[in-house]
C-alpha atoms as an extended CHARMM CRD file, in Angstrom:
* protein
*
       302  EXT
         1         1  MET       CA            153.8880000000       10.4400000000      -15.3300000000  PROA      1               0.0000000000
         2         2  SER       CA            151.4490000000       12.2870000000      -13.0730000000  PROA      2               0.0000000000
         3         3  GLU       CA            148.0340000000       13.5120000000      -14.1570000000  PROA      3               0.0000000000
         4         4  THR       CA            149.3300000000       17.0850000000      -14.0150000000  PROA      4               0.0000000000
         5         5  ASP       CA            151.8390000000       16.1690000000      -16.7360000000  PROA      5               0.0000000000
         6         6  PHE       CA            149.2460000000       14.3700000000      -18.8730000000  PROA      6               0.0000000000
         7         7  ASN       CA            148.5390000000       16.5110000000      -21.8980000000  PROA      7               0.0000000000
         8         8  PRO       CA            148.6390000000       14.3640000000      -25.0680000000  PROA      8               0.0000000000
         9         9  VAL       CA            147.7050000000       15.7210000000      -28.4770000000  PROA      9               0.0000000000
        10        10  THR       CA            144.3470000000       14.4100000000      -29.6400000000  PROA      10              0.0000000000
        11        11  GLY       CA            144.5670000000       11.9920000000      -32.5600000000  PROA      11              0.0000000000
        12        12  VAL       CA            148.3470000000       11.5100000000      -32.4610000000  PROA      12              0.0000000000
        13        13  ALA       CA            149.8240000000        8.0630000000      -31.7580000000  PROA      13              0.0000000000
        14        14  GLU       CA            152.2660000000        8.3510000000      -28.8530000000  PROA      14              0.0000000000
        15        15  ASP       CA            154.8270000000        5.6290000000      -28.1140000000  PROA      15              0.0000000000
        16        16  LEU       CA            154.5400000000        4.6420000000      -24.4360000000  PROA      16              0.0000000000
        17        17  GLY       CA            157.3050000000        2.0500000000      -24.6200000000  PROA      17              0.0000000000
        18        18  GLY       CA            157.0600000000       -1.6940000000      -24.3370000000  PROA      18              0.0000000000
        19        19  GLY       CA            155.3660000000       -1.9650000000      -27.7160000000  PROA      19              0.0000000000
        20        20  VAL       CA            152.3710000000        0.1320000000      -26.6520000000  PROA      20              0.0000000000
        21        21  ARG       CA            151.0590000000        3.2160000000      -28.4410000000  PROA      21              0.0000000000
        22        22  ARG       CA            148.2060000000        5.4630000000      -27.2990000000  PROA      22              0.0000000000
        23        23  ILE       CA            145.8450000000        7.6640000000      -29.2860000000  PROA      23              0.0000000000
        24        24  LEU       CA            143.6340000000       10.1170000000      -27.4030000000  PROA      24              0.0000000000
        25        25  ALA       CA            140.0790000000       10.3210000000      -28.7450000000  PROA      25              0.0000000000
        26        26  PRO       CA            138.3950000000       13.7190000000      -29.2490000000  PROA      26              0.0000000000
        27        27  ASN       CA            135.7720000000       13.2890000000      -26.5260000000  PROA      27              0.0000000000
        28        28  PRO       CA            136.7810000000       15.2790000000      -23.4180000000  PROA      28              0.0000000000
        29        29  SER       CA            134.0930000000       15.7120000000      -20.7640000000  PROA      29              0.0000000000
        30        30  PRO       CA            133.6110000000       15.7030000000      -16.9800000000  PROA      30              0.0000000000
        31        31  MET       CA            133.1060000000       11.9210000000      -17.1980000000  PROA      31              0.0000000000
        32        32  THR       CA            135.9230000000       11.1370000000      -19.6700000000  PROA      32              0.0000000000
        33        33  TYR       CA            138.6510000000       13.5820000000      -18.5530000000  PROA      33              0.0000000000
        34        34  MET       CA            140.6680000000       14.5840000000      -21.6450000000  PROA      34              0.0000000000
        35        35  GLY       CA            139.1340000000       11.7900000000      -23.7050000000  PROA      35              0.0000000000
        36        36  THR       CA            139.2640000000        8.0390000000      -24.1830000000  PROA      36              0.0000000000
        37        37  ASN       CA            142.6540000000        6.3410000000      -24.4960000000  PROA      37              0.0000000000
        38        38  THR       CA            142.8700000000        3.9350000000      -27.4410000000  PROA      38              0.0000000000
        39        39  TYR       CA            145.8630000000        1.5810000000      -27.3120000000  PROA      39              0.0000000000
        40        40  LEU       CA            147.6970000000       -0.1020000000      -30.2030000000  PROA      40              0.0000000000
        41        41  LEU       CA            149.9540000000       -3.1460000000      -29.7810000000  PROA      41              0.0000000000
        42        42  GLY       CA            152.0410000000       -5.0110000000      -32.3430000000  PROA      42              0.0000000000
        43        43  ASP       CA            154.3850000000       -4.4920000000      -35.2800000000  PROA      43              0.0000000000
        44        44  ARG       CA            152.5170000000       -6.3810000000      -38.0140000000  PROA      44              0.0000000000
        45        45  GLN       CA            149.3380000000       -7.8310000000      -36.5420000000  PROA      45              0.0000000000
        46        46  VAL       CA            148.0230000000       -4.8630000000      -34.5770000000  PROA      46              0.0000000000
        47        47  ALA       CA            145.6730000000       -5.1820000000      -31.6140000000  PROA      47              0.0000000000
        48        48  VAL       CA            143.5060000000       -2.1780000000      -30.7430000000  PROA      48              0.0000000000
        49        49  ILE       CA            142.2160000000       -1.8520000000      -27.1830000000  PROA      49              0.0000000000
        50        50  ASP       CA            139.1420000000        0.3540000000      -26.6960000000  PROA      50              0.0000000000
        51        51  PRO       CA            138.5610000000        1.9480000000      -30.1180000000  PROA      51              0.0000000000
        52        52  GLY       CA            136.4370000000        4.5950000000      -28.4220000000  PROA      52              0.0000000000
        53        53  PRO       CA            133.4890000000        6.6920000000      -29.6000000000  PROA      53              0.0000000000
        54        54  ASP       CA            132.1910000000        6.5460000000      -33.1460000000  PROA      54              0.0000000000
        55        55  ARG       CA            133.9960000000        9.6260000000      -34.4070000000  PROA      55              0.0000000000
        56        56  GLU       CA            135.2680000000        9.8720000000      -37.9800000000  PROA      56              0.0000000000
        57        57  ALA       CA            138.3660000000       11.7780000000      -36.8900000000  PROA      57              0.0000000000
        58        58  HSD       CA            139.2940000000        9.0550000000      -34.4030000000  PROA      58              0.0000000000
        59        59  LEU       CA            138.8060000000        6.2850000000      -36.9650000000  PROA      59              0.0000000000
        60        60  LYS       CA            141.1220000000        8.1570000000      -39.3150000000  PROA      60              0.0000000000
        61        61  ALA       CA            143.6550000000        8.6260000000      -36.5100000000  PROA      61              0.0000000000
        62        62  ILE       CA            143.7370000000        4.8970000000      -35.7450000000  PROA      62              0.0000000000
        63        63  LEU       CA            144.0470000000        3.8900000000      -39.3870000000  PROA      63              0.0000000000
        64        64  GLY       CA            146.5750000000        6.6610000000      -39.9820000000  PROA      64              0.0000000000
        65        65  ALA       CA            148.7810000000        5.3120000000      -37.2000000000  PROA      65              0.0000000000
        66        66  LEU       CA            149.3220000000        2.0680000000      -39.1280000000  PROA      66              0.0000000000
        67        67  GLY       CA            152.6560000000        1.8180000000      -40.8840000000  PROA      67              0.0000000000
        68        68  PRO       CA            153.6040000000       -0.1930000000      -43.9810000000  PROA      68              0.0000000000
        69        69  GLY       CA            152.7410000000       -3.8560000000      -43.5520000000  PROA      69              0.0000000000
        70        70  GLN       CA            150.6530000000       -3.2470000000      -40.4230000000  PROA      70              0.0000000000
        71        71  GLN       CA            147.0810000000       -4.5380000000      -40.2250000000  PROA      71              0.0000000000
        72        72  VAL       CA            144.5470000000       -4.3440000000      -37.3880000000  PROA      72              0.0000000000
        73        73  THR       CA            143.6240000000       -7.9630000000      -36.6860000000  PROA      73              0.0000000000
        74        74  HSD       CA            141.9800000000       -7.7340000000      -33.2380000000  PROA      74              0.0000000000
        75        75  VAL       CA            139.7770000000       -5.0860000000      -31.6350000000  PROA      75              0.0000000000
        76        76  PHE       CA            139.5050000000       -5.5810000000      -27.8750000000  PROA      76              0.0000000000
        77        77  VAL       CA            136.8360000000       -3.7800000000      -25.8460000000  PROA      77              0.0000000000
        78        78  THR       CA            137.1060000000       -3.4400000000      -22.0680000000  PROA      78              0.0000000000
        79        79  HSD       CA            133.4100000000       -2.5860000000      -21.6940000000  PROA      79              0.0000000000
        80        80  SER       CA            130.4830000000       -1.1980000000      -23.6230000000  PROA      80              0.0000000000
        81        81  HSD       CA            130.1150000000        2.3770000000      -22.4470000000  PROA      81              0.0000000000
        82        82  VAL       CA            129.6190000000        4.8470000000      -25.2940000000  PROA      82              0.0000000000
        83        83  ASP       CA            133.0950000000        6.3010000000      -24.8860000000  PROA      83              0.0000000000
        84        84  HSD       CA            134.8050000000        2.9190000000      -25.3420000000  PROA      84              0.0000000000
        85        85  SER       CA            133.0080000000        0.5590000000      -27.7400000000  PROA      85              0.0000000000
        86        86  PRO       CA            130.9260000000        2.2530000000      -30.4950000000  PROA      86              0.0000000000
        87        87  LEU       CA            133.7820000000        2.5840000000      -32.9980000000  PROA      87              0.0000000000
        88        88  ALA       CA            134.5910000000       -1.1310000000      -32.7330000000  PROA      88              0.0000000000
        89        89  GLY       CA            132.1750000000       -2.2110000000      -35.4560000000  PROA      89              0.0000000000
        90        90  ARG       CA            133.3200000000        0.3530000000      -38.0160000000  PROA      90              0.0000000000
        91        91  LEU       CA            136.9850000000       -0.3120000000      -37.3060000000  PROA      91              0.0000000000
        92        92  ALA       CA            136.4160000000       -4.0420000000      -37.7090000000  PROA      92              0.0000000000
        93        93  ARG       CA            134.6300000000       -3.5710000000      -41.0240000000  PROA      93              0.0000000000
        94        94  GLU       CA            137.3870000000       -1.2950000000      -42.3210000000  PROA      94              0.0000000000
        95        95  THR       CA            140.1590000000       -3.7180000000      -41.4110000000  PROA      95              0.0000000000
        96        96  GLY       CA            138.6060000000       -7.1800000000      -41.4080000000  PROA      96              0.0000000000
        97        97  ALA       CA            139.4190000000       -7.5800000000      -37.7100000000  PROA      97              0.0000000000
        98        98  LYS       CA            137.3180000000       -9.3560000000      -35.1150000000  PROA      98              0.0000000000
        99        99  VAL       CA            135.8070000000       -7.5470000000      -32.1120000000  PROA      99              0.0000000000
       100       100  LEU       CA            136.5460000000       -9.2600000000      -28.8060000000  PROA      100             0.0000000000
       101       101  GLY       CA            134.8460000000       -8.5990000000      -25.4720000000  PROA      101             0.0000000000
       102       102  PHE       CA            133.1510000000      -10.2870000000      -22.5400000000  PROA      102             0.0000000000
       103       103  GLY       CA            129.6800000000      -10.0860000000      -24.0130000000  PROA      103             0.0000000000
       104       104  PRO       CA            126.9340000000       -7.6760000000      -25.0500000000  PROA      104             0.0000000000
       105       105  SER       CA            125.7060000000       -4.8210000000      -22.9010000000  PROA      105             0.0000000000
       106       106  GLY       CA            123.8960000000       -6.3310000000      -19.9300000000  PROA      106             0.0000000000
       107       107  ALA       CA            126.1480000000       -9.3940000000      -19.7640000000  PROA      107             0.0000000000
       108       108  GLY       CA            127.6540000000      -10.0480000000      -16.3690000000  PROA      108             0.0000000000
       109       109  ARG       CA            125.0320000000       -8.0740000000      -14.4480000000  PROA      109             0.0000000000
       110       110  SER       CA            124.5980000000       -9.3960000000      -10.8960000000  PROA      110             0.0000000000
       111       111  ALA       CA            121.3250000000      -10.8800000000       -9.6900000000  PROA      111             0.0000000000
       112       112  VAL       CA            120.3990000000       -7.9610000000       -7.4650000000  PROA      112             0.0000000000
       113       113  MET       CA            121.0880000000       -5.5290000000      -10.3020000000  PROA      113             0.0000000000
       114       114  GLN       CA            118.9110000000       -7.6120000000      -12.6150000000  PROA      114             0.0000000000
       115       115  GLU       CA            116.1770000000       -7.1770000000      -10.0220000000  PROA      115             0.0000000000
       116       116  MET       CA            116.7430000000       -3.4180000000       -9.8700000000  PROA      116             0.0000000000
       117       117  ALA       CA            116.6170000000       -3.1730000000      -13.6690000000  PROA      117             0.0000000000
       118       118  ALA       CA            113.3880000000       -5.1950000000      -13.7300000000  PROA      118             0.0000000000
       119       119  GLN       CA            111.9060000000       -2.6380000000      -11.3280000000  PROA      119             0.0000000000
       120       120  GLY       CA            112.6390000000        0.0970000000      -13.8540000000  PROA      120             0.0000000000
       121       121  LEU       CA            115.9760000000        1.4790000000      -12.6510000000  PROA      121             0.0000000000
       122       122  GLU       CA            117.6900000000        2.7390000000      -15.7920000000  PROA      122             0.0000000000
       123       123  GLU       CA            121.3530000000        3.2980000000      -16.4800000000  PROA      123             0.0000000000
       124       124  ALA       CA            122.5440000000        6.8060000000      -15.7560000000  PROA      124             0.0000000000
       125       125  GLY       CA            126.0010000000        8.2610000000      -16.1080000000  PROA      125             0.0000000000
       126       126  GLU       CA            128.3680000000        7.3890000000      -18.9200000000  PROA      126             0.0000000000
       127       127  GLY       CA            125.8350000000        5.8420000000      -21.3090000000  PROA      127             0.0000000000
       128       128  ILE       CA            125.5290000000        2.2560000000      -22.5000000000  PROA      128             0.0000000000
       129       129  ASP       CA            126.2540000000        1.2020000000      -26.0720000000  PROA      129             0.0000000000
       130       130  PRO       CA            123.0460000000       -0.8320000000      -26.5950000000  PROA      130             0.0000000000
       131       131  GLY       CA            124.0760000000       -2.4690000000      -29.8630000000  PROA      131             0.0000000000
       132       132  PHE       CA            127.4560000000       -3.7410000000      -28.7310000000  PROA      132             0.0000000000
       133       133  ALA       CA            127.9310000000       -7.4450000000      -29.4510000000  PROA      133             0.0000000000
       134       134  PRO       CA            131.4720000000       -8.8190000000      -29.8100000000  PROA      134             0.0000000000
       135       135  ASP       CA            132.3120000000      -11.2550000000      -32.5880000000  PROA      135             0.0000000000
       136       136  VAL       CA            134.2630000000      -13.2800000000      -30.0280000000  PROA      136             0.0000000000
       137       137  GLU       CA            133.1370000000      -13.5480000000      -26.4040000000  PROA      137             0.0000000000
       138       138  LEU       CA            136.1220000000      -13.9300000000      -24.1110000000  PROA      138             0.0000000000
       139       139  ALA       CA            136.0600000000      -16.1200000000      -21.0300000000  PROA      139             0.0000000000
       140       140  ASP       CA            137.7420000000      -15.0780000000      -17.8150000000  PROA      140             0.0000000000
       141       141  GLY       CA            141.4060000000      -16.0390000000      -18.0960000000  PROA      141             0.0000000000
       142       142  GLU       CA            141.3270000000      -16.5740000000      -21.8590000000  PROA      142             0.0000000000
       143       143  ARG       CA            144.5410000000      -15.7650000000      -23.7060000000  PROA      143             0.0000000000
       144       144  VAL       CA            144.6500000000      -14.2670000000      -27.2060000000  PROA      144             0.0000000000
       145       145  ALA       CA            147.9150000000      -13.8820000000      -29.1290000000  PROA      145             0.0000000000
       146       146  GLY       CA            149.1570000000      -12.1140000000      -32.2460000000  PROA      146             0.0000000000
       147       147  GLU       CA            152.5770000000      -12.4070000000      -33.8570000000  PROA      147             0.0000000000
       148       148  ASP       CA            154.3830000000      -10.3440000000      -31.2100000000  PROA      148             0.0000000000
       149       149  TRP       CA            151.8300000000       -9.7440000000      -28.4710000000  PROA      149             0.0000000000
       150       150  ALA       CA            149.5590000000      -11.7380000000      -26.1860000000  PROA      150             0.0000000000
       151       151  LEU       CA            146.7570000000      -10.5470000000      -23.9340000000  PROA      151             0.0000000000
       152       152  THR       CA            144.9340000000      -12.3640000000      -21.1400000000  PROA      152             0.0000000000
       153       153  ALA       CA            141.3500000000      -11.3260000000      -20.4090000000  PROA      153             0.0000000000
       154       154  HSD       CA            140.2640000000      -10.8870000000      -16.8030000000  PROA      154             0.0000000000
       155       155  TRP       CA            136.5590000000      -10.4850000000      -16.0570000000  PROA      155             0.0000000000
       156       156  THR       CA            136.4150000000       -7.5290000000      -13.6850000000  PROA      156             0.0000000000
       157       157  PRO       CA            132.7650000000       -6.4530000000      -13.2540000000  PROA      157             0.0000000000
       158       158  GLY       CA            131.7670000000       -3.5490000000      -11.0500000000  PROA      158             0.0000000000
       159       159  HSD       CA            132.0270000000       -0.4500000000      -13.1950000000  PROA      159             0.0000000000
       160       160  LEU       CA            130.0020000000       -2.4220000000      -15.7440000000  PROA      160             0.0000000000
       161       161  GLY       CA            128.9660000000       -6.0590000000      -15.7720000000  PROA      161             0.0000000000
       162       162  ASN       CA            130.8270000000       -6.8570000000      -18.9970000000  PROA      162             0.0000000000
       163       163  HSD       CA            134.0490000000       -5.1330000000      -17.9780000000  PROA      163             0.0000000000
       164       164  LEU       CA            137.3570000000       -6.8040000000      -18.8110000000  PROA      164             0.0000000000
       165       165  CYS       CA            140.9360000000       -5.9160000000      -17.9470000000  PROA      165             0.0000000000
       166       166  PHE       CA            143.7020000000       -7.1970000000      -20.2180000000  PROA      166             0.0000000000
       167       167  SER       CA            147.1280000000       -8.1880000000      -18.9280000000  PROA      167             0.0000000000
       168       168  ARG       CA            150.3540000000       -8.4090000000      -20.9100000000  PROA      168             0.0000000000
       169       169  GLY       CA            153.1570000000       -9.4780000000      -18.6470000000  PROA      169             0.0000000000
       170       170  GLN       CA            153.4420000000       -6.8600000000      -15.9000000000  PROA      170             0.0000000000
       171       171  THR       CA            151.2730000000       -4.3850000000      -17.8050000000  PROA      171             0.0000000000
       172       172  VAL       CA            147.5050000000       -4.2710000000      -17.2990000000  PROA      172             0.0000000000
       173       173  PHE       CA            145.0090000000       -2.3390000000      -19.4000000000  PROA      173             0.0000000000
       174       174  THR       CA            142.4170000000       -1.4930000000      -16.7630000000  PROA      174             0.0000000000
       175       175  GLY       CA            139.6550000000        0.1940000000      -18.7570000000  PROA      175             0.0000000000
       176       176  ASP       CA            137.5850000000        2.2050000000      -16.2970000000  PROA      176             0.0000000000
       177       177  LEU       CA            138.0400000000       -0.0990000000      -13.3180000000  PROA      177             0.0000000000
       178       178  VAL       CA            141.1210000000        1.7930000000      -12.1170000000  PROA      178             0.0000000000
       179       179  MET       CA            142.0660000000        5.2840000000      -13.2960000000  PROA      179             0.0000000000
       180       180  GLY       CA            144.6230000000        7.7560000000      -12.0180000000  PROA      180             0.0000000000
       181       181  TRP       CA            142.6360000000       10.9380000000      -12.5240000000  PROA      181             0.0000000000
       182       182  ALA       CA            139.4860000000        9.9590000000      -10.6000000000  PROA      182             0.0000000000
       183       183  SER       CA            137.7570000000        7.1110000000       -8.8310000000  PROA      183             0.0000000000
       184       184  SER       CA            135.5660000000        5.0010000000      -11.0800000000  PROA      184             0.0000000000
       185       185  LEU       CA            131.8360000000        5.6200000000      -11.3290000000  PROA      185             0.0000000000
       186       186  VAL       CA            129.7110000000        2.7440000000      -10.0400000000  PROA      186             0.0000000000
       187       187  SER       CA            126.1560000000        3.3990000000      -11.1640000000  PROA      187             0.0000000000
       188       188  PRO       CA            123.4140000000        0.7750000000      -10.6310000000  PROA      188             0.0000000000
       189       189  PRO       CA            121.9640000000       -1.2590000000      -12.2480000000  PROA      189             0.0000000000
       190       190  ASP       CA            124.9820000000       -1.7820000000      -14.5200000000  PROA      190             0.0000000000
       191       191  GLY       CA            127.5160000000       -0.8330000000      -11.8720000000  PROA      191             0.0000000000
       192       192  ASP       CA            127.7500000000       -3.0490000000       -8.7960000000  PROA      192             0.0000000000
       193       193  LEU       CA            129.9400000000       -2.0300000000       -5.8630000000  PROA      193             0.0000000000
       194       194  THR       CA            130.2020000000       -5.5440000000       -4.4310000000  PROA      194             0.0000000000
       195       195  ASP       CA            131.6280000000       -6.7240000000       -7.7490000000  PROA      195             0.0000000000
       196       196  PHE       CA            133.7490000000       -3.5780000000       -8.0710000000  PROA      196             0.0000000000
       197       197  MET       CA            135.5200000000       -4.1110000000       -4.7620000000  PROA      197             0.0000000000
       198       198  ALA       CA            136.0840000000       -7.7930000000       -5.5290000000  PROA      198             0.0000000000
       199       199  SER       CA            137.5580000000       -6.8760000000       -8.9250000000  PROA      199             0.0000000000
       200       200  CYS       CA            139.8990000000       -4.3050000000       -7.3750000000  PROA      200             0.0000000000
       201       201  ARG       CA            141.1230000000       -6.8220000000       -4.8220000000  PROA      201             0.0000000000
       202       202  ARG       CA            141.5940000000       -9.4300000000       -7.5310000000  PROA      202             0.0000000000
       203       203  LEU       CA            143.6880000000       -6.9870000000       -9.5310000000  PROA      203             0.0000000000
       204       204  ARG       CA            145.6650000000       -6.2290000000       -6.3800000000  PROA      204             0.0000000000
       205       205  GLU       CA            146.5210000000       -9.9210000000       -6.0130000000  PROA      205             0.0000000000
       206       206  MET       CA            147.6990000000      -10.1540000000       -9.6380000000  PROA      206             0.0000000000
       207       207  GLY       CA            150.4040000000       -7.5660000000       -9.1780000000  PROA      207             0.0000000000
       208       208  ALA       CA            151.6330000000       -5.3310000000      -12.0020000000  PROA      208             0.0000000000
       209       209  GLU       CA            154.2400000000       -2.7070000000      -12.7920000000  PROA      209             0.0000000000
       210       210  VAL       CA            152.0430000000       -0.3390000000      -14.7950000000  PROA      210             0.0000000000
       211       211  PHE       CA            148.3420000000        0.2520000000      -15.4110000000  PROA      211             0.0000000000
       212       212  HSD       CA            147.1240000000        1.7980000000      -18.6590000000  PROA      212             0.0000000000
       213       213  SER       CA            143.5720000000        3.0000000000      -18.0980000000  PROA      213             0.0000000000
       214       214  GLY       CA            140.7540000000        4.1720000000      -20.3110000000  PROA      214             0.0000000000
       215       215  HSD       CA            141.3590000000        7.7970000000      -19.3240000000  PROA      215             0.0000000000
       216       216  GLY       CA            144.3890000000        9.6470000000      -18.0340000000  PROA      216             0.0000000000
       217       217  ALA       CA            148.0710000000        8.9500000000      -17.5780000000  PROA      217             0.0000000000
       218       218  PRO       CA            149.7920000000        5.5840000000      -17.0210000000  PROA      218             0.0000000000
       219       219  MET       CA            149.9110000000        4.5190000000      -13.3780000000  PROA      219             0.0000000000
       220       220  THR       CA            153.4740000000        3.5040000000      -12.5180000000  PROA      220             0.0000000000
       221       221  ALA       CA            152.6630000000        2.7250000000       -8.8710000000  PROA      221             0.0000000000
       222       222  PRO       CA            149.5540000000        0.6300000000       -9.5500000000  PROA      222             0.0000000000
       223       223  MET       CA            149.3920000000       -1.1460000000       -6.1980000000  PROA      223             0.0000000000
       224       224  ASP       CA            149.4310000000        2.2040000000       -4.3950000000  PROA      224             0.0000000000
       225       225  ARG       CA            146.6020000000        3.3960000000       -6.6230000000  PROA      225             0.0000000000
       226       226  LEU       CA            144.5530000000        0.2870000000       -5.8790000000  PROA      226             0.0000000000
       227       227  ASP       CA            145.1610000000        0.6900000000       -2.1510000000  PROA      227             0.0000000000
       228       228  TRP       CA            143.9520000000        4.2910000000       -2.3930000000  PROA      228             0.0000000000
       229       229  LEU       CA            140.8780000000        3.3020000000       -4.3890000000  PROA      229             0.0000000000
       230       230  ILE       CA            139.8960000000        0.5190000000       -1.9900000000  PROA      230             0.0000000000
       231       231  GLY       CA            140.4800000000        2.8090000000        0.9940000000  PROA      231             0.0000000000
       232       232  HSD       CA            138.4650000000        5.5810000000       -0.6460000000  PROA      232             0.0000000000
       233       233  ARG       CA            135.4820000000        3.2830000000       -1.0530000000  PROA      233             0.0000000000
       234       234  GLU       CA            135.8080000000        2.0050000000        2.4960000000  PROA      234             0.0000000000
       235       235  GLY       CA            135.8120000000        5.6190000000        3.6690000000  PROA      235             0.0000000000
       236       236  ARG       CA            132.6070000000        6.3460000000        1.7320000000  PROA      236             0.0000000000
       237       237  GLU       CA            131.0140000000        3.3050000000        3.3060000000  PROA      237             0.0000000000
       238       238  ALA       CA            131.9490000000        4.5530000000        6.7710000000  PROA      238             0.0000000000
       239       239  SER       CA            130.4350000000        7.9740000000        6.0000000000  PROA      239             0.0000000000
       240       240  ILE       CA            127.1730000000        6.3720000000        4.8510000000  PROA      240             0.0000000000
       241       241  LEU       CA            126.9400000000        4.1940000000        7.9490000000  PROA      241             0.0000000000
       242       242  LYS       CA            127.6010000000        7.2370000000       10.1190000000  PROA      242             0.0000000000
       243       243  GLY       CA            124.8860000000        9.1650000000        8.2870000000  PROA      243             0.0000000000
       244       244  LEU       CA            122.3770000000        6.3860000000        8.9240000000  PROA      244             0.0000000000
       245       245  GLN       CA            123.0070000000        6.5880000000       12.6660000000  PROA      245             0.0000000000
       246       246  ALA       CA            120.6750000000        9.5850000000       12.7000000000  PROA      246             0.0000000000
       247       247  GLY       CA            117.8770000000        7.4630000000       11.2460000000  PROA      247             0.0000000000
       248       248  PRO       CA            116.6840000000        6.0230000000        7.9470000000  PROA      248             0.0000000000
       249       249  ALA       CA            117.6360000000        7.9790000000        4.8220000000  PROA      249             0.0000000000
       250       250  ASP       CA            117.6160000000        7.6010000000        1.0690000000  PROA      250             0.0000000000
       251       251  ALA       CA            120.5310000000        7.9570000000       -1.3300000000  PROA      251             0.0000000000
       252       252  ALA       CA            119.6890000000       11.5720000000       -2.2190000000  PROA      252             0.0000000000
       253       253  THR       CA            119.6830000000       12.6980000000        1.4240000000  PROA      253             0.0000000000
       254       254  LEU       CA            122.9370000000       10.9250000000        2.1940000000  PROA      254             0.0000000000
       255       255  THR       CA            124.5830000000       12.3350000000       -0.9370000000  PROA      255             0.0000000000
       256       256  ALA       CA            123.7400000000       15.9110000000        0.0140000000  PROA      256             0.0000000000
       257       257  ALA       CA            125.2370000000       15.3560000000        3.4620000000  PROA      257             0.0000000000
       258       258  ILE       CA            128.4040000000       13.5620000000        2.3180000000  PROA      258             0.0000000000
       259       259  TYR       CA            129.3490000000       15.1780000000       -1.0140000000  PROA      259             0.0000000000
       260       260  THR       CA            129.6680000000       18.7950000000        0.0710000000  PROA      260             0.0000000000
       261       261  ASP       CA            132.7060000000       19.6530000000       -2.0710000000  PROA      261             0.0000000000
       262       262  ILE       CA            131.6800000000       18.7630000000       -5.6400000000  PROA      262             0.0000000000
       263       263  PRO       CA            129.9820000000       20.8400000000       -8.3640000000  PROA      263             0.0000000000
       264       264  PRO       CA            126.1700000000       20.5790000000       -8.3760000000  PROA      264             0.0000000000
       265       265  GLN       CA            126.1640000000       18.9700000000      -11.8220000000  PROA      265             0.0000000000
       266       266  MET       CA            128.1130000000       16.0080000000      -10.4180000000  PROA      266             0.0000000000
       267       267  LEU       CA            125.5890000000       15.2700000000       -7.6540000000  PROA      267             0.0000000000
       268       268  PRO       CA            123.4660000000       12.8430000000       -9.7430000000  PROA      268             0.0000000000
       269       269  ALA       CA            126.5420000000       10.6760000000      -10.3910000000  PROA      269             0.0000000000
       270       270  ALA       CA            127.4790000000       10.8920000000       -6.7060000000  PROA      270             0.0000000000
       271       271  GLU       CA            123.9550000000        9.8110000000       -5.7580000000  PROA      271             0.0000000000
       272       272  ARG       CA            124.3280000000        6.7020000000       -7.9270000000  PROA      272             0.0000000000
       273       273  ASN       CA            127.5840000000        5.9390000000       -6.1320000000  PROA      273             0.0000000000
       274       274  VAL       CA            125.8210000000        6.2260000000       -2.7740000000  PROA      274             0.0000000000
       275       275  LEU       CA            123.0100000000        3.9730000000       -4.0070000000  PROA      275             0.0000000000
       276       276  ALA       CA            125.6520000000        1.4400000000       -5.0590000000  PROA      276             0.0000000000
       277       277  HSD       CA            127.0910000000        1.5400000000       -1.5350000000  PROA      277             0.0000000000
       278       278  LEU       CA            123.6570000000        1.1010000000        0.0370000000  PROA      278             0.0000000000
       279       279  ILE       CA            122.9260000000       -1.9470000000       -2.1240000000  PROA      279             0.0000000000
       280       280  ASP       CA            126.3340000000       -3.3810000000       -1.2300000000  PROA      280             0.0000000000
       281       281  LEU       CA            125.6340000000       -2.8300000000        2.4710000000  PROA      281             0.0000000000
       282       282  TYR       CA            122.2220000000       -4.4640000000        2.0250000000  PROA      282             0.0000000000
       283       283  LYS       CA            123.8820000000       -7.4990000000        0.4380000000  PROA      283             0.0000000000
       284       284  LYS       CA            126.2770000000       -7.6260000000        3.4200000000  PROA      284             0.0000000000
       285       285  ASN       CA            123.3390000000       -7.4580000000        5.8900000000  PROA      285             0.0000000000
       286       286  ARG       CA            124.5170000000       -4.1390000000        7.3120000000  PROA      286             0.0000000000
       287       287  VAL       CA            121.4110000000       -2.1730000000        6.2890000000  PROA      287             0.0000000000
       288       288  GLU       CA            117.8960000000       -2.8910000000        5.0400000000  PROA      288             0.0000000000
       289       289  PRO       CA            115.5110000000       -0.9010000000        2.8550000000  PROA      289             0.0000000000
       290       290  VAL       CA            112.3260000000        0.3980000000        4.4220000000  PROA      290             0.0000000000
       291       291  GLY       CA            109.4440000000       -1.0160000000        2.4030000000  PROA      291             0.0000000000
       292       292  GLY       CA            111.4900000000       -2.8860000000       -0.1900000000  PROA      292             0.0000000000
       293       293  LEU       CA            114.5780000000       -2.3570000000       -2.3120000000  PROA      293             0.0000000000
       294       294  SER       CA            114.3000000000        0.4350000000       -4.8830000000  PROA      294             0.0000000000
       295       295  GLN       CA            116.1960000000        3.4480000000       -6.1940000000  PROA      295             0.0000000000
       296       296  HSD       CA            114.4180000000        5.8380000000       -3.8250000000  PROA      296             0.0000000000
       297       297  ALA       CA            114.1570000000        3.5320000000       -0.8100000000  PROA      297             0.0000000000
       298       298  ARG       CA            115.1060000000        4.7510000000        2.6260000000  PROA      298             0.0000000000
       299       299  PHE       CA            117.6230000000        2.5050000000        4.3510000000  PROA      299             0.0000000000
       300       300  ARG       CA            118.1160000000        1.8240000000        8.0360000000  PROA      300             0.0000000000
       301       301  LEU       CA            120.9150000000        0.2270000000        9.9870000000  PROA      301             0.0000000000
       302       302  LEU       CA            120.6680000000       -3.3830000000       11.1240000000  PROA      302             0.0000000000
């Protein structure tokens, strides 16, 4: 299915095949596309992946999708942005399930991003769920099984430090690491481009037949999508390096020069992406900040 054919009905459980159902949450926006995808697996012991925003209608939709003899036993969270994790606690209380994730918001943040946060750089973009704390913290590679399903957790930081992907055979639930409708936002200090690129390449090495992401349609050519995403980021890096050939510049200046084809309201998110690239290039000793690393620093080529 292409993104142009993706038009699910909000709140209705749709059978995607392979024992996977999807319910679209009622939270469309420029950052969430048509809304968050919540996935249900299992015939008796039901696993929910990404319960989504804390909306009463969505809670009712999830519970209403359960048939006779079905019980939610596990609530998996790919990451703690406000469009993915806030409903987890309520759903768990309603069903007696456990919430499983990598760790609380802030877990998995890289050292340089810890430094940026200590300097006062605040999250901007999709919004962090500050109270998220899973009942069960999953280690990288940990396997969790129900009666007729099993998921393996893969720590894939970059979009957020506590981001997990979940694999089930040749199917991978990619959260917001890889999406078909747009490239993922990487917004410091919680987004880290160095980690993001490493996570994409790790997913590329795993191989898969289909990706189910947090937003948008299933990706049935997942390796092609990963190749595009990696190439897209490499192209942005090349544009930033070219822009710095004219002399030192900050993220805002480079964003205005590079992102000439997006709506003005998307420029702040684009600027965070550029900052993420500059920090990545700094870590790779390709550029250095003039006067110290900060959100508004000017960078020069090395």
